[in-house]
N, C-alpha and C positions, 0 to 999 in steps of 0.2 A: 814135253811141257807145252801147253798151249800159249801161243803168242798173241798178245792183245796190245791195244794202244797204251794202256797204263801198266806196262810190264814192270815198272819199278815200284809198284805198290803191292799191297796184300789184298787177297780176296777171301770172301767167306768160303768155308769148306763145303764142297758138294754143290756149289752154286756157280753160275757164270760170273765173270768179272764185271765190275761196274763199268758203265760207259765213261768215256773221257770226261774228266771234271770240267773241262773248258767247253762251254756251249756258246756258239756264236749265232747271232741273229741271222747271219747270212748263210749259215750252215756249213762253212768251211772247216776242215779238220787238219789242214796242213800247218807248217810251222812258219809260214810267211807272216811277218808282223803287219797288222793293219796300219794304215797311214793316218796321221793326225791332219785331217783336211782343214785347211784355212787356219791352222794353229789354234783351233778351238780348245783343245786339251791344255795346251801351253797357257792360254789366257785363263782357263779355269784355275790352274795352279798359281798363277800370278794373283788372282783374286783370293785363292785360299791362303796364300802367304800374307796378303793384306788383311784378311778377315781376322786372323788370330792376334794381330798386333794393333788393330784399330782401337779396341777398348783402352789399352794402356796408353797409346799415343793420344787418345782423346783427353784423358786426364792430364797428361803432361802438357799438351798444347793449350789447355785451358788454364795454364799457370797464372796468366795475368788476372783472371777472375779469382783464383784461389789466393793469390798474394794480396789482393785487395780485401778479400773476405777474412783472411787470417794474417794480418800484418805482424811483423816481427816474429814470425815462426818459420822454421825451415820446412815448409810444406812440400816443396819439390823434392828435397832430400828424403823426407819421411815417406812420401809416396813411392819414390824409386826404390828405397831400401825395403819397404814392405813387399812390394811387387817381386823384387828379385829374390828375397829370402824365401818367400812362399813358393815362388816358381822353382827354386832349386830343390826343395824337399818334394815338390810335386813331381818333377821330372825324375827324381830318384825313385819315388814310388811307382811311377809309370814304367820305368825300366824293369822293376822287379815284377810288375803285373802285366807286362806287355802281352803275354800269351794267355792271360786270364779273360780279358774282355776283347771283343772283336774290334777291328780298326774302325768300322763305321760307328759303333756305339760310343767309342771314345771321342770321335770327332763331333758327333751329335751332342754329346754331353758338354763339350767345350762351347759350342755355339749357343746352347741353351743358357749356360751360366752367363756368358757375355751379354746376350740379348736382354735377359731379365734384369741384370744388374744395371746396365746403362739406362733402361727405362725407369728403374727405381730412382737413380741419381737425378735424371733430368726432371722427373715429375716431383718427387718428394723433397729433394735437396735444393735444386736450383730454382724451380718454378714456385713451389709452395713455401720453401724455406721452413719446413716443418720442425726443424730442430734449432736449438740455440747454438751459439757459436762454438762453445766447448764440445757439446754433444755432436754437432755437425762435423767437427774435425775428426772425431773418432769414427763416425759413420762413414765418412769418405775414405778413411784408411781401411776400414773393414770392407768397403765396396771394392777397393783396389785389391785387397787380399783375395776376395771371391773371384774377381776377374782373373787374377794370377793363376788360380787353380784351373779354371776352365781354359784359358788361353794356352797355358803350358801343356796341358793334356793334348790340346789341338796341335800345338807346334811340334811336340815330340812325335805325335802320330803322323803328321804330314811329312816329316822328314823320313820316318820309317816307310811311309807310303811311297814317296818319290824315290827312295833308295831301290825300290823294286822296278823302277822305270828307267829309261835312258837318262844319262846325266843331265841333259838340258832341262829336265823337269825339276830337278833339285835346284838348279839355278833359277827357274821360274818362281819357286817359292821364295827364294831369297830376294829376287827382284820385287816380288809382292810385298815383302817386309819393308823394303825401302820405299816402294810406291805408297804404302800405308802412311809413312811419315810425311812424304811429299803431299799426299792428298789431305791429311789432317792439317798440315801447315797452311796449305792453300785455302782450305775451307775456313780456318780460323782467321786468316788475314782478310778474306772476303767478308766474313760476317762482321768483323770489326769495322771494315770500311763502310758497309751498308748500314749497320746499326751501331752508332757510337756508344750507346748505353750498354755498359759492359755485361750486365745481367741478361738483358734481352738477347744480345749477340751470343751469349753462352748457351741459352736455351736452344736457339736455332742451330748452333754448332753441334750440340749433343744429339739433336733430332736427326741431322744429316748423318751422324756417325751410326745411329741405330739403323737407319735405312740402308747404309752401306753394308753393315754386318748381315742384315737380312738378304741382301743381294748376293753376297758371297756364299751364304748358306744355300740359297736356291741353285746357284751355279754348281756347287759341289755335287748336289744330288742329280743334276742334269747329266753330268759326265761320268759318274762313278760306275754306271752300268754299261758304258759304251764298250764296243768290241776291243778298242785299243787298250783300255785299262784292264779288262778281264784277261786279255791275252798275256800281258806281262805278269800279272798276279798269278795266273795259272803256271807260268814258267817257274816262278819262285816256289810255288806250292809243290810242283813236281820235284824240284831240287830237294825240298824238305823230305819227300817220301822216298828218296833214293836209298837203295840198300848198299851198305858199305861192307866189304869183305876184308877180314884180317886173319892172318895165320893164327890158329888155335886148335882146340880139340872139341870134341863131343857132339853127341845126341843126334836125333833124327827129326822127323816132321811131327810136331806136337800140336795139340789143339788147346787154345787158351780160354778158360771159363765157359760161359754160356753164350758169349757173343759169336762163337763159331768162326773165329779168325785164326788162321794158322801162322806159325812162325817157322821159317825154314832154317834148320841147322844141319850142317853137313858133318858126318861122322869122321873120326880119325882115319878109319880105313874104309874102303869101298864095301858096300853090302855084298853078300854072297851071290845074289842073283841079279836079275835085270829089273829089280823093282824100282830102282831109281837111276835114271840115265840122264846124262848131260851132253851138250854139244862139245864141251871141253873133254878131250880124251883122258885127262888126268883123273877123272872121276869114273871112268869105265872100269868094270871089274878086271879087265885085262891089262890095266896100266902096268907097265913093266917095272917101274922104279917108284920108290916113295916120293911123294910130292907134298908141298905145303898144303895144309887143309885150312878151311875158312869157316867163320861163323858170321851170322847176321849181327851187325854192330848195334843197330837201332831197331827197336820194336815200334811198329807203326800201328796205332789204334784207329780203326775206321778210316784208313786211307790218308791220315794226316800225321805229320811229325814235326816237332819243333825241338830246339836244343834242350828243352827241359820238360818234355812230355812225360817222361817217367816220373812216378811220384816218389815221395820220400827223399831220403838222403841221396840216393843215386841220381834223382832228377836235379837236386840242387847242385851236386857235384858236376853233373854234365853241363848245367847252365854256366857255372863258374869257369869251367875249363873252356867253354866256347867263348866266353867274354875275354878270357886271358889270351886265347889265340888271336882274337880280333884286335886286342890291344897291341900285341906284338907286331901286327901287320900295319897298324895305322897310327902308332904313337906320335910320329912327327906332326901329323895333322891334328891330333888331340891337343898337343902342346901349343901349336900355332893358334888354333881358334880360341883356346883359353886365354893366351896372352893378348890377343887382339881385343877381345871383349872386356878383359880386365882394364886395359888402357882406355877404352872408349867410355866405360862406366865410371872411371875415375873423374872424367871431365864432363860427360854428357848424361843426363841433362843438368846435373847439380851445379858444377862450377860454371858452365856456360850460361846458366840462368842468373848467376850472380854478377856478371859483367855489367857495369853501369855505363850508360851514355846519357849525358846531360841534354844532348840534342834530341835523342830519340825517345827517352823516357821508357814507358812500358812497352814500346815497340821493339826495343833492343833484344830481349830474349826471344821474341817471336821471329825476328829476322835471323838470329843465330840458329834457331831450330830449323828454319826453312832452308838456310844455306847448307847446314849439315845434312839434312835429309835429301836435298837435291844432289849434292856431291856423292852421297852414299848410293843413291839410285844409279847414278852414272857409273860409279865403280863396279857395281854388281852387274850392270849390263855388259861392261867390258870383261867381266870374269868368265864369260862363256868361252873366250879364247885363252884357255888356261894351260896350253902345252908348255909354256916357258917355265911354269912353276913346278918345283920338286919339293919334297918334304923338307929338305935342308934349307932351301931358299926361303920357304915360308916361315920357318922358325927364325932365321936370321933377320928377316925383314920385320917380323913381329917384335923381336927384341929391340931393334933399332927404333921402332915406332914409339917406344916408351919415353923417348925424349920429348914427346908432345905434352907430357904431364907437367913438367916444370915450366915449359913455355907458356901454356895457357894459364897456369896459376899466376904467372907474372902479369896477366891481364887484370887480375883482381887484387893483387897484393903489391905493396901495402894498400890497405883499404882506402885510405884518404887520398893517396896519390899513386896509382898503379905504375909499375915499370913501363908497361905498354898501355898507354891510355887512349891511343887512336882507335876509333871504331874499325877502320880498315884492317888494322893488325889482327883484331879479334876475328873479323870476318875471314881473313886469310887462313888463320889457324883452324877455323871451323870447316873451311873447304878442304884443307889438307886432312884433317881428322876424318871427315866424312868419306872422302875419296879413298883413303887407305883402308878405312873400315869396310867399304864396299868390296874392294878386291880381296884383301887378306881375310876377310870374314866369310867370303863365299867360296873361294877355291878349295879350302879344306873340306867343306861340306860336299862339294861336287865330286872331288877326287877320291875321298875315303871309301865310299861303297864299292868302287871299282877295284880295290885292293884285296877284297875278300871273295869267298865263294858266294854263288847266288843265294844259297839258303840262309846266309848270314847277313844279307843286305839290310833287311828291315831292322835287325838288332844293331847293326853298325850305325844306321841313322839315329837310333835311340841313344846309343853310347856317345856319338858326337854331340847330340843335343844336351846330354848330361854335362859334358865338358864345356860346352857353350854356356850353359847356365851356371856352372861353377865359376867361369870367368866373370859373368855378370854379377854374381853374388859377391865375390871377393872385391871386384871393382867398385861395387856400390858401397861396401863397407869402408873401403879406402876413401871414397868420396866423402862419406859421412865424417871420417876422421879428419880429412883435410879441411872440411868446413868448420869443425870445432877448433882447430888450431889457428885458423885465420882470425886475426883480431877483429872484434866487432866494430861496426862503423860508428865512431864517436862523432867525427865531423864529416857529415855526408858531403861528398864533393858537389852535389847538386842541391844542397839545402836552400840556397838563395833563389833557385829557379822553380821551387815548388814542383819537383818532378813527380812526387807521389800523389796518388789520387785516392781518396777515401770512398768506399762504397756508398756511404750515407750521403755523400755530396752529389752523387749522380742523379739525374732526373728520373722520373718513372719510366717504365718500359714503353718505348715508342718504336714500333716496327715500320713505320712509314718513312719513305725517303723524302726528306724535306730539304729546303734550301740550305739550312744549317748543316745538314749531313754532307751535302756536296761541298760546302765551304770548308768543313772540317777535313774532308778527304783531300781537297786541293792543298790545304795548308800542310797536311802530313806529307804529301808527295813532294812539295817544295822543300820541306825539312829534310827528307831523305836525300834529295838531290844535293842540297848544300852540304849535308854531312859527308857524303861520298867525295865531293870535290875538295873539301878542306881536309878530309881524312887522309887522302893520298899524300898531301904535303907533310902531315904529321908522321905518317908511316915512313916516308923517306928520311925525315929528320931523325927519327928514333934509331934507325939502323945505320945512319951515317955517323952517329956519335960514337 
């Protein structure tokens, strides 16, 4: 039998084998992996992770605008619930259709949906205000749903993508997710500082978000054809085309349909002549004793094979069995990531946005988001050193982290006089929640693909994303339930301070930096400083009682 570079695949009958599937621009054909020079590929995946969460984070970080536009409505809870619910069903569908559409087409689809939707929102909704208040509310929720479809397809595809690469690139995507939150938080704070008029600052904020998504899209296409990426994808494709031999019976070399591809099956007993010979003496006609015989387990069509290539019921059964084997190997990581994001979504962004500060007013939710996102980013950067973590430890820490739910609820309940009223207490809880989310939410995604065979890595990434989104969905539903059982604010603790601002009371859009802008900024900074200084005393007093 002729030896070729792609000896693990099938070839057309009567024709020479195909050339190696992996073509490198430098012409090398050995198995030495290319080097990620200057960490450019790593940076590209950081931007990739940022790109698929930027649209959602943009909606959430503009909550100050939406709360003024839709007073007395749970707009943050509604947006979060719509996004998470749509994302869950989308990632479920993506898991079922992962082998139907190419990786590149799925990622491009996600970018297109995000880009178009953000442009529509900033032009038609924020700038023109083309819809009435009631209609606008529904339009924004519909926009969030559309963004959820595109971003979730991207997210699931990126995790499947990086599962085929070294583990640090999965971490890069997760760092990008956190960097997206930090970036949007920073941009929102800066636009509010520079343009006090809330509608004008929101226009600039969404414009920056659109530009950032376009940058992430361009970076993805710059690196996807590099030798580094193609090398590791080729390795996983080779693993998928591997022939697996199992003890069984029957048949010979047959030809399938008109495609002229052969399927090698080895008979129960050796042939009478020398028509078929193998290096393994067990298959020589002179073999002295009966030996186990084998058959080809997977049929590869045109040189590629996935866990569900075969059509009909056999393909479905093969896909389900593959998913079950993966689940048995990675179930602690699945449980851990589900619990982590359940706890996070119970509190963020819904409950966190309900924490009231009479000193900081509308700045309080922005600062809570910024602290959470910053701590989350720091935790995900530390997650690269994940040798300490095992599946059992991850599950135990994820369960212990559930204590954060009642602690943060006490920052908003009872409504008129919360148990923990000091801003520093809420800020501390936000930091703990974000830091633990960064570590415990990253390590399972990084470690899980290493627990399975190479050919199942992309599917493992998609399964982990499914459990990730299941945690998000259940957590978001729980947050909505918690919001409904919290008593409404009858006596607002800041009612005498006029903490609320009406959109109609704001001046026309003015994008210039005036003396009034600088004065407003300096007053805000002084307020923040005084809040932190007095908050430390309150924090100490609360926990000493």
